[in-house]
C-alpha positions in Angstrom: -5.4 12.9 -3.4 -5.5 10.3 -5.7 -2.1 9.3 -5.7 -2.2 9.7 -2.4 -4.8 7.3 -1.8 -2.1 5.3 -4.4 0.1 5.3 -2.2 -1.7 4.2 0.9 -2.6 1.2 -1.1 0.9 0.1 -2.4 2.6 0.4 1.2 -0.6 -1.5 2.4 0.2 -4.9 -0.6 3.8 -4.4 0.7 3.6 -4.7 3.8 0.5 -7.9 4.0 3.1 -9.2 1.5 5.9 -9.2 3.7 4.0 -10.8 6.8 2.5 -13.3 4.6 
């Protein structure tokens, strides 16, 4: 479960950086 949460967090961060 933790790995899934970390993975989602990482993906969200990457998407946010790409938008900026």
